[in-house]
C-alpha positions as CSV (number, residue, x, y, z in Angstrom):
1,X,12.1,18.9,-16.1
2,X,15.8,18.5,-17.0
3,X,17.5,15.1,-17.1
4,X,19.1,15.2,-13.6
5,X,15.8,16.3,-12.0
6,X,14.0,13.5,-13.7
7,X,16.6,11.0,-12.5
8,X,16.4,12.4,-9.0
9,X,12.6,12.1,-9.0
10,X,13.0,8.5,-10.2
11,X,15.3,7.8,-7.3
12,X,12.8,9.1,-4.8
13,X,10.1,7.0,-6.3
14,X,12.3,4.0,-6.0
15,X,13.0,5.0,-2.4
16,X,9.2,4.8,-1.7
17,X,9.2,1.2,-3.0
18,X,12.4,0.3,-1.0
19,X,10.9,1.8,2.2
20,X,7.8,-0.3,1.6
21,X,9.8,-3.4,1.3
22,X,11.8,-2.4,4.4
23,X,8.6,-1.9,6.4
24,X,7.2,-5.3,5.3
25,X,10.5,-7.1,6.0
26,X,11.0,-5.6,9.5
27,X,7.4,-6.3,10.4
28,X,7.9,-9.9,9.4
29,X,11.1,-10.1,11.4
30,X,9.3,-8.5,14.4
31,X,6.7,-11.3,14.2
32,X,9.5,-14.0,14.2
33,X,10.1,-14.5,10.5
34,X,13.8,-13.6,10.6
35,X,14.9,-16.0,7.9
36,X,17.9,-15.2,5.7
37,X,15.8,-14.2,2.7
38,X,13.8,-11.6,4.7
39,X,16.9,-10.2,6.4
40,X,18.7,-9.9,3.1
41,X,15.7,-8.1,1.5
42,X,15.7,-5.6,4.4
43,X,19.5,-5.1,4.1
44,X,19.3,-4.6,0.3
45,X,16.5,-2.0,0.7
46,X,18.6,0.2,3.1
47,X,21.7,-0.4,0.9
48,X,19.9,0.6,-2.2
49,X,18.7,3.9,-0.6
50,X,22.2,4.6,0.6
51,X,23.8,4.0,-2.7
52,X,21.4,6.3,-4.6
53,X,21.6,9.0,-1.9
54,X,25.4,9.0,-2.3
55,X,25.0,9.6,-6.0
56,X,23.0,12.8,-5.3
57,X,25.3,14.0,-2.4
58,X,22.6,13.6,0.2
59,X,25.2,13.2,3.0
60,X,22.9,13.3,5.9
61,X,20.8,10.5,4.4
62,X,23.9,8.5,3.5
63,X,25.4,8.9,7.1
64,X,22.3,7.5,8.8
65,X,21.7,4.8,6.2
66,X,25.3,3.6,6.6
67,X,24.9,3.2,10.4
68,X,21.5,1.5,9.9
69,X,23.0,-0.8,7.3
70,X,25.9,-1.8,9.6
71,X,23.5,-2.9,12.3
72,X,21.4,-4.9,9.8
73,X,24.6,-6.5,8.6
74,X,25.2,-7.7,12.1
75,X,21.8,-9.4,12.1
76,X,22.6,-10.9,8.7
77,X,25.8,-12.4,10.0
78,X,24.0,-13.7,13.1
79,X,26.0,-11.5,15.5
80,X,22.9,-9.6,16.6
81,X,19.8,-11.4,17.7
82,X,16.3,-10.0,16.6
83,X,15.1,-9.5,20.2
84,X,12.1,-7.2,21.0
85,X,14.4,-4.3,21.9
86,X,16.5,-4.7,18.7
87,X,13.4,-4.8,16.5
88,X,11.9,-1.7,18.1
89,X,15.1,0.1,17.4
90,X,15.1,-1.2,13.8
91,X,11.5,-0.1,13.3
92,X,12.2,3.4,14.7
93,X,15.2,3.6,12.4
94,X,13.1,2.7,9.4
95,X,10.7,5.5,10.4
96,X,13.5,8.0,10.6
97,X,14.9,6.8,7.3
98,X,11.6,7.5,5.7
99,X,11.5,11.0,7.2
100,X,15.0,11.7,5.9
101,X,14.1,10.6,2.4
102,X,11.0,12.8,2.6
103,X,13.1,15.7,3.8
104,X,15.6,15.2,1.1
105,X,12.9,15.2,-1.5
106,X,11.1,18.3,-0.3
107,X,14.2,20.2,0.9
108,X,12.9,20.3,4.5
109,X,15.0,19.7,7.6
110,X,14.9,16.9,10.2
111,X,15.7,17.3,13.8
112,X,19.4,16.6,14.0
113,X,19.1,15.7,17.7
114,X,16.7,12.9,16.8
115,X,19.1,11.7,14.1
116,X,22.1,11.7,16.4
117,X,20.1,9.9,19.1
118,X,19.0,7.1,16.7
119,X,22.6,6.7,15.4
120,X,23.9,6.4,18.9
121,X,21.2,3.8,19.6
122,X,22.2,1.8,16.5
123,X,25.9,2.0,17.4
124,X,25.1,0.8,20.9
125,X,23.5,-2.3,19.4
126,X,26.6,-2.8,17.2
127,X,28.9,-2.5,20.2
128,X,27.0,-5.1,22.2
129,X,26.7,-7.5,19.3
130,X,27.8,-11.0,20.1
131,X,30.2,-13.0,17.9
132,X,28.6,-15.0,15.1
133,X,27.9,-18.6,16.1
134,X,29.2,-19.8,12.8
135,X,32.4,-17.9,13.2
136,X,32.8,-19.0,16.9
137,X,32.4,-22.6,15.8
138,X,35.1,-22.2,13.2
139,X,37.5,-20.6,15.7
140,X,36.8,-23.5,18.1
141,X,37.5,-26.0,15.4
142,X,40.8,-24.4,14.6
143,X,41.9,-24.6,18.2
144,X,41.5,-28.4,18.3
145,X,44.7,-30.5,18.1
146,X,43.6,-32.3,15.0
147,X,45.8,-33.8,12.3
148,X,44.2,-34.6,8.9
149,X,44.7,-38.1,7.5
150,X,45.2,-38.5,3.8
151,X,43.0,-41.2,2.2
152,X,44.0,-42.6,-1.2
153,X,41.0,-43.8,-3.2
154,X,42.5,-45.0,-6.5
155,X,39.2,-46.0,-7.9
156,X,37.5,-42.7,-7.4
157,X,38.6,-39.6,-9.3
158,X,38.1,-36.1,-7.8
159,X,34.5,-35.0,-8.5
160,X,34.3,-32.0,-10.8
161,X,32.6,-28.9,-9.5
162,X,30.9,-26.4,-11.7
163,X,33.0,-23.6,-10.3
164,X,34.7,-21.0,-12.5
165,X,37.8,-18.9,-11.7
166,X,37.7,-15.1,-11.7
167,X,40.5,-12.6,-11.3
168,X,39.0,-9.4,-10.0
169,X,40.7,-6.1,-9.7
170,X,39.2,-3.2,-7.7
171,X,40.6,0.3,-7.7
172,X,38.3,2.6,-5.5
173,X,37.9,6.3,-6.2
174,X,37.7,8.8,-3.3
175,X,33.9,9.1,-4.0
176,X,33.4,5.5,-3.0
177,X,34.3,6.2,0.6
178,X,32.8,9.6,0.6
179,X,29.4,8.1,-0.1
180,X,29.6,5.7,2.9
181,X,30.7,2.6,1.0
182,X,33.5,0.3,2.2
183,X,35.7,-2.1,0.2
184,X,35.8,-4.3,3.3
185,X,32.1,-5.0,3.0
186,X,32.5,-5.7,-0.8
187,X,35.3,-8.1,-0.1
188,X,33.3,-9.8,2.6
189,X,30.4,-10.3,0.2
190,X,32.8,-11.8,-2.4
191,X,34.2,-14.2,0.2
192,X,30.7,-15.6,0.7
193,X,30.5,-16.5,-3.0
194,X,33.1,-19.2,-2.9
195,X,36.9,-19.9,-2.6
196,X,38.5,-16.6,-2.0
197,X,42.0,-15.0,-1.8
198,X,42.7,-11.3,-1.7
199,X,45.8,-9.2,-2.0
200,X,46.1,-5.5,-1.2
201,X,48.1,-3.3,-3.6
202,X,49.6,-0.5,-1.5
203,X,52.2,0.7,-4.0
204,X,50.5,4.0,-4.5
205,X,50.3,5.1,-0.9
206,X,52.2,8.4,-0.6
207,X,54.4,9.5,2.3
208,X,52.6,10.9,5.3
209,X,53.2,14.6,4.4
210,X,51.6,14.1,1.0
211,X,48.7,11.9,2.2
212,X,45.2,13.2,1.5
213,X,42.9,12.0,4.3
214,X,40.0,11.8,1.8
215,X,42.0,10.1,-0.9
216,X,41.9,6.5,-2.1
217,X,45.3,4.9,-2.6
218,X,44.7,1.1,-2.1
219,X,43.8,-1.3,-4.8
220,X,42.6,-4.9,-4.4
221,X,43.2,-8.1,-6.4
222,X,40.9,-11.0,-5.7
223,X,41.1,-14.6,-6.9
224,X,37.6,-16.1,-6.6
225,X,36.4,-19.6,-7.4
226,X,32.6,-19.8,-7.4
227,X,29.7,-21.4,-9.0
228,X,28.0,-18.0,-9.4
229,X,28.1,-16.4,-12.9
230,X,29.8,-13.1,-13.8
231,X,26.5,-11.2,-13.6
232,X,26.2,-12.0,-9.9
233,X,29.6,-10.5,-9.3
234,X,28.6,-7.4,-11.3
235,X,25.4,-7.1,-9.3
236,X,27.5,-7.0,-6.1
237,X,29.2,-3.8,-7.4
238,X,26.0,-2.3,-8.7
239,X,26.0,0.7,-6.3
240,X,29.7,1.5,-6.5
241,X,30.2,0.9,-10.3
242,X,30.6,4.7,-10.9
243,X,33.0,5.1,-8.0
244,X,35.7,2.6,-8.8
245,X,37.6,1.0,-11.6
246,X,36.6,-2.7,-11.9
247,X,38.0,-5.5,-14.0
248,X,36.7,-9.1,-14.0
249,X,38.6,-11.7,-15.9
250,X,37.0,-15.1,-16.2
251,X,39.0,-18.4,-16.8
252,X,36.9,-20.1,-19.5
253,X,38.9,-23.3,-19.3
254,X,37.6,-26.7,-18.2
255,X,35.7,-26.9,-14.9
256,X,38.0,-26.8,-12.0
257,X,38.4,-30.0,-10.0
258,X,37.7,-29.7,-6.3
259,X,41.3,-30.5,-5.4
260,X,42.6,-27.9,-7.9
261,X,40.1,-25.3,-6.7
262,X,41.6,-25.4,-3.2
263,X,45.2,-25.1,-4.4
264,X,46.8,-21.7,-5.2
265,X,45.9,-20.5,-8.7
266,X,48.5,-18.9,-10.9
267,X,46.7,-16.3,-13.0
268,X,48.1,-14.4,-15.9
269,X,48.8,-10.8,-15.3
270,X,45.6,-8.9,-16.0
271,X,45.5,-6.4,-18.9
272,X,45.2,-2.7,-18.2
273,X,42.3,-1.9,-15.9
274,X,39.1,-0.9,-17.7
275,X,36.4,1.4,-16.3
276,X,33.2,-0.1,-15.0
277,X,31.1,1.3,-17.8
278,X,33.1,-0.5,-20.4
279,X,32.9,-3.7,-18.5
280,X,29.2,-3.4,-18.1
281,X,28.8,-2.8,-21.8
282,X,30.8,-5.9,-22.7
283,X,28.7,-9.1,-23.1
284,X,28.6,-11.2,-20.0
285,X,30.3,-14.5,-20.0
286,X,27.9,-17.5,-20.4
287,X,27.2,-19.2,-17.1
288,X,28.8,-22.6,-16.6
289,X,26.6,-25.5,-17.4
290,X,24.5,-26.9,-14.5
291,X,23.8,-30.5,-13.8
292,X,20.4,-31.7,-15.0
293,X,17.8,-31.3,-12.3
294,X,14.4,-32.7,-12.1
295,X,11.6,-30.3,-12.7
296,X,10.3,-30.5,-9.1
297,X,13.7,-30.0,-7.6
298,X,14.4,-27.1,-9.9
299,X,11.3,-25.3,-8.8
300,X,12.1,-26.0,-5.2
301,X,15.6,-24.6,-5.6
302,X,14.4,-21.5,-7.2
303,X,11.8,-20.6,-4.6
304,X,10.8,-21.8,-1.3
305,X,7.2,-22.8,-0.7
306,X,5.0,-19.9,0.2
307,X,7.4,-17.3,-1.0
308,X,6.9,-15.3,-4.2
309,X,9.1,-16.0,-7.2
310,X,10.6,-12.6,-8.0
311,X,11.5,-13.7,-11.6
312,X,7.8,-14.2,-12.3
313,X,6.9,-10.6,-11.7
314,X,5.6,-8.9,-14.8
315,X,7.6,-6.0,-16.1
316,X,6.3,-2.5,-15.3
317,X,6.8,1.0,-16.6
318,X,6.6,4.4,-14.8
319,X,4.1,6.8,-16.3
320,X,3.5,10.4,-15.2
321,X,0.1,10.6,-13.4
322,X,-0.9,13.7,-15.4
323,X,-0.9,11.5,-18.5
324,X,-3.1,9.0,-16.8
325,X,-5.5,11.7,-15.6
326,X,-5.7,13.1,-19.0
327,X,-6.5,9.7,-20.4
328,X,-9.2,9.3,-17.8
329,X,-10.8,12.6,-18.8
330,X,-10.7,11.7,-22.5
331,X,-12.3,8.3,-21.8
332,X,-15.1,10.2,-19.9
333,X,-15.7,12.4,-22.9
334,X,-15.7,9.3,-25.1
335,X,-18.5,7.8,-22.9
336,X,-20.5,11.0,-23.1
337,X,-20.2,11.3,-26.8
338,X,-21.1,7.6,-27.3
339,X,-24.2,8.2,-25.2
340,X,-25.1,11.2,-27.4
341,X,-24.6,9.2,-30.5
342,X,-26.9,6.5,-29.2
343,X,-29.5,9.2,-28.4
344,X,-29.4,10.6,-31.9
345,X,-29.8,7.1,-33.4
346,X,-32.8,6.5,-31.2
347,X,-34.4,9.8,-32.1
348,X,-33.9,9.0,-35.8
349,X,-36.0,5.9,-35.4
350,X,-33.6,3.5,-36.9
351,X,-34.4,-0.1,-36.5
352,X,-32.4,-2.1,-34.0
353,X,-31.5,-4.6,-36.8
354,X,-30.0,-1.9,-39.0
355,X,-26.2,-1.8,-39.7
356,X,-26.0,1.6,-38.0
357,X,-27.5,0.2,-34.8
358,X,-25.3,-2.9,-34.9
359,X,-22.2,-0.7,-35.3
360,X,-23.3,1.5,-32.5
361,X,-23.7,-1.6,-30.2
362,X,-20.1,-2.6,-31.1
363,X,-18.9,0.9,-30.3
364,X,-20.7,0.8,-27.0
365,X,-19.0,-2.5,-26.1
366,X,-15.6,-1.2,-27.2
367,X,-16.0,2.1,-25.2
368,X,-16.8,0.0,-22.1
369,X,-13.7,-2.1,-22.5
370,X,-11.5,1.0,-23.0
371,X,-13.0,2.6,-19.9
372,X,-12.5,-0.6,-17.8
373,X,-8.9,-0.9,-19.1
374,X,-8.1,2.8,-18.3
375,X,-9.6,2.5,-14.9
376,X,-7.6,-0.6,-14.2
377,X,-4.4,1.4,-14.9
378,X,-5.4,3.9,-12.3
379,X,-6.4,1.3,-9.7
380,X,-4.0,0.6,-6.9
381,X,-3.9,-1.9,-4.1
382,X,-4.6,-0.5,-0.6
383,X,-1.4,-2.1,0.7
384,X,0.7,1.1,0.7
385,X,-2.0,2.9,2.6
386,X,-2.2,0.1,5.2
387,X,1.6,0.1,5.6
388,X,1.5,3.8,6.7
389,X,-0.8,2.8,9.6
390,X,1.9,0.5,11.0
391,X,4.0,3.5,11.9
392,X,1.0,5.3,13.4
393,X,0.3,2.3,15.7
394,X,4.0,2.2,16.8
395,X,4.1,5.9,17.6
396,X,0.9,5.7,19.6
397,X,1.9,2.6,21.6
398,X,5.1,4.5,22.6
399,X,3.1,7.5,23.6
400,X,0.3,5.7,25.5
401,X,2.2,2.8,27.0
402,X,-0.2,0.3,25.5
403,X,0.8,-2.9,23.7
404,X,-1.0,-3.0,20.4
405,X,-0.6,-5.2,17.3
406,X,-1.8,-4.1,13.9
407,X,-3.3,-6.9,11.7
408,X,-4.2,-6.3,8.1
409,X,-6.4,-8.3,5.6
410,X,-7.2,-7.7,2.0
411,X,-4.1,-5.6,1.2
412,X,-4.3,-6.6,-2.5
413,X,-7.8,-5.1,-2.8
414,X,-7.7,-2.4,-5.6
415,X,-9.4,0.9,-5.7
416,X,-9.0,4.2,-7.6
417,X,-5.8,6.1,-6.8
418,X,-7.8,9.2,-6.0
419,X,-9.8,7.4,-3.4
420,X,-6.6,6.1,-1.7
421,X,-5.1,9.5,-1.6
422,X,-8.2,11.1,0.0
423,X,-8.7,8.2,2.4
424,X,-5.3,8.5,4.1
425,X,-6.3,11.3,6.6
426,X,-9.7,9.7,7.6
427,X,-8.0,6.3,8.1
428,X,-5.3,7.8,10.2
429,X,-7.9,9.4,12.5
430,X,-9.7,6.2,12.9
431,X,-6.6,4.1,13.7
432,X,-5.5,6.7,16.3
433,X,-9.0,6.6,17.8
434,X,-8.9,2.8,18.0
435,X,-5.5,2.8,19.8
436,X,-6.2,5.8,22.1
437,X,-9.9,5.2,22.9
438,X,-10.6,1.6,21.9
439,X,-7.8,-0.6,23.3
440,X,-7.4,-0.7,27.0
441,X,-4.1,-0.5,29.0
442,X,-2.3,-3.8,29.6
443,X,-3.4,-3.8,33.2
444,X,-7.0,-3.2,32.4
445,X,-7.0,-5.9,29.8
446,X,-5.5,-8.5,32.1
447,X,-8.0,-7.6,34.8
448,X,-10.8,-8.2,32.2
449,X,-9.3,-11.6,31.3
450,X,-7.9,-10.5,28.0
451,X,-4.3,-10.8,26.8
452,X,-2.1,-7.8,27.6
453,X,-1.5,-7.1,23.9
454,X,-4.5,-5.5,22.1
455,X,-5.2,-5.8,18.4
456,X,-6.3,-3.3,15.8
457,X,-7.4,-4.8,12.5
458,X,-7.6,-3.2,9.1
459,X,-9.4,-5.0,6.4
460,X,-10.5,-4.2,2.8
461,X,-12.9,-6.1,0.5
462,X,-15.0,-5.6,-2.6
463,X,-18.8,-5.7,-1.9
464,X,-21.5,-5.0,-4.4
465,X,-19.4,-2.8,-6.7
466,X,-17.9,-0.8,-3.8
467,X,-14.9,-1.2,-1.5
468,X,-15.6,-1.7,2.2
469,X,-12.7,-0.8,4.6
470,X,-13.1,-1.7,8.3
471,X,-11.1,-0.6,11.3
472,X,-11.8,-2.8,14.3
473,X,-10.3,-3.2,17.8
474,X,-10.7,-5.8,20.6
475,X,-11.0,-3.1,23.3
476,X,-13.7,-2.2,25.7
477,X,-16.2,-1.0,23.2
478,X,-18.2,2.2,23.3
479,X,-19.4,3.3,26.7
480,X,-22.8,4.5,25.6
481,X,-23.8,5.9,29.0
482,X,-20.7,8.1,29.1
483,X,-21.2,9.2,25.5
484,X,-24.8,10.2,26.3
485,X,-23.7,12.1,29.4
486,X,-21.0,14.0,27.5
487,X,-23.5,14.8,24.7
488,X,-26.0,16.2,27.2
489,X,-23.2,18.2,29.0
490,X,-22.2,19.7,25.6
491,X,-25.8,20.4,24.8
492,X,-25.7,18.3,21.7
493,X,-28.9,16.5,22.7
494,X,-31.8,17.2,25.1
495,X,-31.6,15.5,28.5
496,X,-34.8,13.6,27.9
497,X,-34.0,12.5,24.3
498,X,-34.8,8.9,23.6
499,X,-31.9,7.5,21.5
500,X,-31.2,4.0,20.2
501,X,-27.8,2.4,20.6
502,X,-27.0,3.2,17.0
503,X,-28.0,6.9,17.4
504,X,-25.9,7.1,20.6
505,X,-22.9,5.7,18.7
506,X,-23.4,8.2,15.9
507,X,-23.0,11.0,18.4
508,X,-19.3,10.4,18.1
509,X,-19.4,12.0,14.6
510,X,-20.8,15.3,15.9
511,X,-18.5,18.3,15.7
512,X,-16.7,19.1,19.0
513,X,-17.5,15.7,20.5
514,X,-14.7,13.9,22.4
515,X,-14.6,11.3,25.2
516,X,-11.0,12.1,26.1
517,X,-10.8,13.4,29.7
518,X,-7.6,15.4,29.0
519,X,-6.3,17.2,26.0
520,X,-3.1,15.7,24.6
521,X,-1.1,15.6,21.4
522,X,-3.2,12.5,20.5
523,X,-6.8,13.5,21.2
524,X,-9.1,15.5,23.4
525,X,-9.7,18.6,21.2
526,X,-13.0,17.4,19.7
527,X,-11.6,17.3,16.2
528,X,-11.4,14.1,14.4
529,X,-14.4,11.8,13.9
530,X,-16.6,14.6,12.5
531,X,-13.8,15.3,10.0
532,X,-13.7,11.6,9.1
533,X,-17.4,11.5,8.3
534,X,-17.3,14.6,6.1
535,X,-14.3,13.3,4.3
536,X,-15.9,9.9,3.6
537,X,-19.1,11.6,2.5
538,X,-17.1,13.9,0.1
539,X,-15.9,10.7,-1.5
540,X,-19.4,9.5,-2.1
541,X,-19.1,7.0,0.8
542,X,-20.7,6.1,4.1
543,X,-19.4,5.3,7.5
544,X,-21.1,3.2,10.2
545,X,-20.3,1.9,13.7
546,X,-21.0,-1.3,15.5
547,X,-19.8,-1.9,19.0
548,X,-20.2,-4.6,21.8
549,X,-19.3,-3.5,25.3
550,X,-16.2,-5.5,26.5
551,X,-15.5,-6.9,23.0
552,X,-14.5,-3.9,20.9
553,X,-15.8,-1.7,18.1
554,X,-15.8,-1.7,14.3
555,X,-15.9,1.4,12.0
556,X,-17.0,0.4,8.5
557,X,-16.5,2.7,5.5
558,X,-18.2,1.9,2.2
559,X,-16.7,3.8,-0.8
560,X,-17.1,3.8,-4.6
561,X,-14.3,1.9,-6.4
562,X,-13.9,4.9,-8.7
563,X,-14.9,8.6,-8.8
564,X,-15.0,8.7,-12.6
565,X,-17.9,6.5,-13.9
566,X,-20.7,4.2,-12.7
567,X,-23.3,1.9,-14.1
568,X,-26.7,3.4,-13.5
569,X,-30.4,3.1,-14.4
570,X,-31.8,6.3,-16.0
571,X,-35.3,7.0,-14.7
572,X,-38.0,9.7,-15.2
573,X,-39.5,11.4,-12.2
574,X,-42.0,14.3,-12.8
575,X,-40.4,15.4,-16.1
576,X,-37.0,15.2,-14.5
577,X,-34.3,12.6,-15.3
578,X,-32.4,10.9,-12.5
579,X,-29.8,8.2,-12.3
580,X,-30.0,5.4,-9.7
581,X,-26.8,3.4,-9.1
582,X,-27.2,-0.1,-10.5
583,X,-25.4,-1.7,-7.6
584,X,-28.2,-0.6,-5.2
585,X,-31.1,-2.0,-7.2
586,X,-32.4,-5.4,-6.3
587,X,-35.3,-5.7,-8.7
588,X,-37.8,-3.6,-10.6
589,X,-41.6,-4.2,-10.8
590,X,-45.0,-2.8,-11.6
591,X,-47.1,-3.3,-8.4
592,X,-50.7,-4.5,-8.4
593,X,-53.4,-2.8,-6.3
594,X,-53.4,-5.6,-3.8
595,X,-49.6,-5.3,-3.2
596,X,-49.8,-1.7,-1.8
597,X,-51.0,-1.1,1.8
598,X,-51.6,2.1,3.7
599,X,-49.7,2.6,7.0
600,X,-50.8,5.5,9.1
601,X,-51.9,8.8,7.5
602,X,-49.5,9.2,4.7
603,X,-47.1,6.2,4.7
604,X,-47.5,3.2,2.4
605,X,-45.8,-0.2,2.2
606,X,-45.5,-2.8,-0.5
607,X,-45.5,-6.6,-0.2
608,X,-41.9,-7.8,-0.9
609,X,-41.2,-11.5,-0.9
610,X,-43.1,-12.4,2.2
611,X,-42.3,-9.1,4.0
612,X,-43.1,-5.4,3.6
613,X,-40.9,-2.5,2.3
614,X,-41.7,1.2,2.7
615,X,-42.8,3.0,-0.5
616,X,-40.9,6.3,-1.1
617,X,-42.1,8.6,-3.9
618,X,-38.9,10.0,-5.3
619,X,-40.6,13.0,-7.0
620,X,-42.4,14.0,-3.8
621,X,-39.3,13.7,-1.6
622,X,-37.2,15.7,-4.0
623,X,-39.8,18.4,-4.2
624,X,-40.6,17.8,-7.9
625,X,-44.4,17.4,-7.1
626,X,-46.7,18.0,-4.2
627,X,-48.9,14.9,-4.3
628,X,-47.6,11.4,-4.3
629,X,-47.9,9.4,-7.5
630,X,-50.1,6.3,-7.7
631,X,-47.7,3.3,-7.4
632,X,-50.0,1.1,-9.5
633,X,-49.4,3.2,-12.6
634,X,-45.7,3.7,-11.8
635,X,-42.5,1.7,-11.7
636,X,-41.1,0.6,-8.4
637,X,-37.3,0.1,-7.9
638,X,-36.6,-2.2,-4.9
639,X,-33.2,-1.0,-3.5
640,X,-31.1,-2.2,-0.7
641,X,-28.9,0.1,1.4
642,X,-25.5,-0.7,2.9
643,X,-27.1,-1.7,6.2
644,X,-29.3,-4.2,4.3
645,X,-32.5,-2.0,4.6
646,X,-34.9,-2.6,1.7
647,X,-37.0,0.2,0.4
648,X,-39.2,0.7,-2.7
649,X,-38.6,3.8,-4.8
650,X,-41.5,5.0,-6.9
651,X,-40.5,6.5,-10.3
652,X,-42.6,7.3,-13.4
653,X,-40.6,5.3,-16.0
654,X,-37.3,3.7,-16.8
655,X,-35.5,5.1,-19.8
656,X,-32.3,3.2,-20.0
657,X,-29.4,1.4,-18.3
658,X,-26.1,2.9,-19.1
659,X,-22.7,3.9,-17.9
660,X,-22.4,7.5,-16.9
661,X,-19.6,9.8,-16.1
662,X,-19.6,11.2,-12.6
663,X,-19.4,15.0,-12.2
664,X,-19.0,16.5,-8.7
665,X,-22.0,18.4,-7.7
666,X,-20.3,19.8,-4.6
667,X,-17.4,21.2,-6.6
668,X,-19.6,22.9,-9.2
669,X,-22.7,23.8,-7.1
670,X,-23.0,22.7,-3.4
671,X,-23.7,19.6,-1.4
672,X,-27.3,18.4,-1.7
673,X,-28.6,15.8,0.8
674,X,-29.6,12.6,-0.9
675,X,-27.7,13.4,-4.2
676,X,-24.3,11.8,-4.8
677,X,-23.2,13.6,-8.0
678,X,-24.4,14.6,-11.4
679,X,-23.8,13.5,-15.0
680,X,-24.3,14.7,-18.6
681,X,-26.8,12.7,-20.6
682,X,-26.7,11.9,-24.3
683,X,-29.0,14.8,-25.1
684,X,-26.7,17.2,-23.3
685,X,-29.0,17.6,-20.2
686,X,-27.7,17.3,-16.6
687,X,-29.1,14.4,-14.5
688,X,-28.7,14.0,-10.8
689,X,-27.3,10.7,-9.3
690,X,-29.1,9.5,-6.2
691,X,-27.2,8.6,-3.1
692,X,-29.4,5.7,-2.1
693,X,-28.3,5.3,1.6
694,X,-28.5,9.0,2.4
695,X,-31.8,9.4,0.5
696,X,-33.5,6.5,2.3
697,X,-32.1,7.6,5.7
698,X,-33.5,11.1,5.3
699,X,-36.9,10.1,4.0
700,X,-37.3,7.7,6.9
701,X,-37.4,10.7,9.2
702,X,-41.0,11.8,9.5
703,X,-40.6,15.6,9.7
704,X,-38.3,16.2,6.8
705,X,-38.6,19.0,4.3
706,X,-38.3,18.1,0.6
707,X,-34.7,17.5,-0.1
708,X,-34.4,19.8,-3.2
709,X,-37.1,22.3,-2.2
710,X,-34.5,25.0,-1.8
711,X,-32.6,24.2,-4.9
712,X,-35.3,24.7,-7.4
């Protein structure tokens, strides 16, 4: 990748961050938090995208961002109120801006009719904007017949302000205007920084016959008295620094008295104008001294309560994902080789107190720390994924006429990046299902005594070494009678089938099943929830449903935190070696004869803390042996499934507890029910990793063939 291509890619990566900030800010404004800090953050995000797009000649993106930015500037100057209509337009504009960025990155096209329509909508808002209350008050004050009275206070001298005087000269290049920037806006921002006076130098404007419409002939000289430092002024010109000649001269004399600051300032003629790069390379002037402030007041001045302190953010670097993936693979190989070395030492019969065994223990600890550190690098919060769903909900509410609010919890919950990438499509299906099928129309909700606005909630949390993501709504819930009728009509179940509520709910995951009465661009084609279930299972996860008629439904997904490694217990079953995930094991025990009880012809249960848990012979269920082993002479693993069902797994022996590297069985062989993945042991053999939930669910069905009977 050449230098310009790398810079371009960095720009688009930064655009993703800016679009995320834009989404968060606009959502906060839509919910009523239209404070100046939020509005300024939204404005800066669009302005940053426009500035970068101009540098790469992305004219279509610049054109729309400029119009969007103009409307946001009206909100910032309090000329445009953040009404519901205005915020809907702003949110749609943010969606279109994201599409334009995506199209510019991939080289695809965006419907120009849509772009023109949105620009017209934004311009309509600008034309209907009211005058700023602050400005109107100032004009009203100027209209009053008021004569100032001079007060002489001999005992009091004029208070000194900590303002500094700057002479600023701006000579725009034609590219500044071509990229959608305006000197008027730059001057307006300068005027907000303090006492301000500007002069326009029109000496280089040619005659009309020699005038180039795309040229730049005007220059500007500004005299600014402000308490801001020079770095703040340079920051204002950050996105036009390559498209103009800029000179900033600071008066380093004594602080200016308030009376002097308001009087005309005679400045020495500036030296020849220097280009912006030279100015940026020069050392910045030291900021003027500030008056001492108490520690508490200083903290309050720097950040308002409840708002993050940007300066406290830790520095970050950008690393190519291929490098991270390669590092992950190398760590996986390190874990395997460490396990092999441990196996060799064990086979050699070295005492645990020997120096070799002690060094091996230290190596094992170091390997684990390296693995955890590398996995933390790859872990990402689910916040970007949840942000995408905001747009899905907005589009669906426009299409269905429903009023739905998206609420999120646990956005900071971290999970492996691969899980996040592969979770996007299933989560989109589920959110669409919640809005289209779950939440009722405003009229139906009001008739049921509910508020007209429905709610879809996205939440994420860590539980027992896994991440659980839930999509819930406060709609009507699952109409189980209708689900059953549709399943019978589609011949998915027999008319006389006796199904529990949970089994009826799970009919939604059957291929071709849909409760939609008409086919639309949203749903009704019978494609969706079955795809969701397969996608979740491919990630080593599970999905479950809970629903209360009239109160809503909750779809819960339980997923592994990473697809690379896991902590497991290595067990022996009929001369085969298996791995049981450690997070599923509650306890291990050797049962006594009086603890085991027969149930029916073949079933057995074991006493478990005042209750009973079914005994499952792992070797028999997997087809490794025909007859069940005697539990008294075996080891029992008490496991708990995601739905809190306890079972007792019978194995022959426990070999070890170790961290294993996950290898996809489906990618290298095929999907096997009850088996989550495979791993390579220290002796080089392949061991299967049990999927406890699937394994237990299948063995609970009475007429089930051995799971691995066909696999040998």
